[in-house]
C-alpha positions in Angstrom: 35.6 -5.8 -9.5 35.1 -2.9 -9.2 34.7 -0.4 -6.9 30.6 0.5 -5.8 31.4 4.5 -5.6 32.7 3.8 -9.0 30.8 2.2 -10.7 27.1 3.4 -8.9 26.1 5.6 -6.2 24.0 3.5 -4.1 23.6 4.7 -0.6 26.7 2.6 2.3 24.6 0.9 4.6 24.5 0.3 8.6 26.6 -3.4 7.7 30.1 -5.0 7.7 31.7 -3.2 4.2 31.3 -6.0 1.5 32.9 -7.0 -2.0 31.1 -7.8 -4.6 30.6 -8.0 -8.9 29.4 -5.7 -10.7 28.8 -5.9 -14.6 28.0 -3.1 -16.6 25.1 -3.9 -19.8 23.1 -1.5 -22.4 23.6 1.2 -19.8 21.2 -0.9 -16.8 23.6 -2.5 -13.7 24.2 -5.8 -12.4 24.8 -7.2 -9.4 26.1 -11.2 -9.0 24.0 -12.4 -6.3 25.2 -15.8 -4.9 22.6 -17.7 -4.1 21.2 -17.6 -7.0 24.3 -17.9 -9.1 23.1 -14.7 -11.1 24.1 -11.4 -11.6 20.6 -9.2 -11.1 20.1 -5.7 -11.9 21.4 -3.4 -9.5 18.1 -1.5 -7.4 17.9 0.4 -4.5 16.3 -3.1 -2.1 18.5 -5.5 -4.2 21.6 -2.9 -2.8 20.0 -3.5 1.2 19.3 -7.6 -0.5 22.8 -8.2 -1.3 24.1 -6.6 2.0 21.8 -8.6 3.9 22.2 -11.8 2.1 26.5 -10.8 2.7 25.5 -10.3 6.3 23.9 -13.5 6.9 26.2 -15.5 5.6 29.8 -14.0 7.5 29.0 -12.2 10.4 25.6 -14.5 11.1 26.9 -18.0 9.8 23.6 -18.8 8.3 24.2 -21.2 5.5 23.6 -20.2 1.7 22.5 -23.6 0.7 19.5 -22.9 3.5 19.0 -19.7 2.1 16.1 -18.2 -0.6 16.0 -15.1 -2.6 12.1 -14.1 -3.9 10.9 -17.4 -2.8 7.4 -17.3 -3.9 4.3 -18.6 -2.0 0.5 -18.3 -1.8 -0.9 -15.6 0.7 -4.6 -16.3 0.4 -4.6 -16.9 -2.9 -2.4 -14.6 -4.4 1.0 -15.2 -5.4 3.7 -13.6 -3.0 7.7 -13.0 -2.8 9.1 -13.7 0.3 12.4 -11.1 0.0 14.7 -14.1 1.9 14.2 -17.0 3.7 15.6 -19.1 5.8 15.5 -23.5 6.0 16.6 -25.1 8.8 18.7 -28.6 8.7 15.5 -30.5 8.0 14.3 -28.1 5.1 11.6 -26.4 7.2 11.2 -22.3 6.6 13.0 -20.8 10.0 13.0 -16.7 9.3 11.6 -14.2 6.8 14.1 -11.3 6.1 12.2 -8.3 4.6 13.9 -6.0 2.7 13.2 -2.2 1.8 15.6 0.5 -0.3 17.1 2.7 2.1 14.8 5.6 1.9 12.0 3.4 2.3 11.4 3.5 6.4 11.0 0.1 8.2 7.2 0.7 9.9 3.9 -1.1 10.7 3.1 -1.6 6.9 6.4 -3.8 7.2 6.3 -6.0 9.7 2.4 -6.4 8.5 3.9 -7.5 5.1 6.4 -9.8 7.5 3.8 -11.1 8.7 1.4 -11.8 6.3 3.9 -14.0 4.6 4.5 -15.7 8.1 0.5 -16.6 7.8 1.3 -19.3 4.9 5.2 -20.1 6.0 5.1 -19.7 10.3 8.6 -19.2 10.7 9.4 -18.1 14.8 10.9 -15.2 13.2 11.0 -11.8 11.5 14.0 -9.4 9.8 12.5 -6.4 9.0 16.1 -3.8 7.6 16.6 -0.5 5.0 19.8 -1.4 4.9 20.5 0.9 8.4 17.3 0.1 10.5 17.3 -3.3 11.6 14.9 -5.0 13.7 14.5 -8.9 14.3 11.5 -9.7 15.9 10.5 -13.4 17.2 7.1 -14.6 17.0 4.7 -17.1 18.4 3.0 -19.1 15.7 0.2 -20.2 18.4 -0.4 -17.0 19.7 0.1 -14.4 16.9 2.5 -13.0 19.2 5.5 -10.7 18.8 8.4 -9.8 21.2 11.4 -7.5 19.7 14.7 -9.3 20.1 17.9 -6.8 20.3 19.9 -9.1 18.4 20.1 -12.1 15.3 19.4 -16.3 16.7 22.6 -17.6 16.1 21.6 -19.9 13.1 21.5 -22.6 16.3 18.4 -20.9 17.7 17.0 -22.3 14.5 
């Protein structure tokens, strides 16, 4: 396993530091995604996604087997991809994570994107992150209201 600082120049994030598997093929860098069980292209957004997936598994104890990555869904008849989708033990979606590259601000556009996905999924929690700034929002599907939380829900709260 190669240290990230040697392998590439990805930005240090506002998350605990984790160790990842990397490889390079034909000049292109890849990081191993433990959820999808395959190497994926290492981009700034993927760097955030992989770190947040590890945060969810290690710090929040969210089961990897109940986590989906880049899940396809239909929103107003259009195919969209949800960055991370967490399911409860009944197989119901309960939390959407929208990841952005560290240089992309987490703002109302990011919230609108996650909320758009939620018109289909109807989850009680949305997480927005660029690896530096993180927001967790509790949603009320009935009223369409949002409440910013100071932390992340435990898996049992989902």
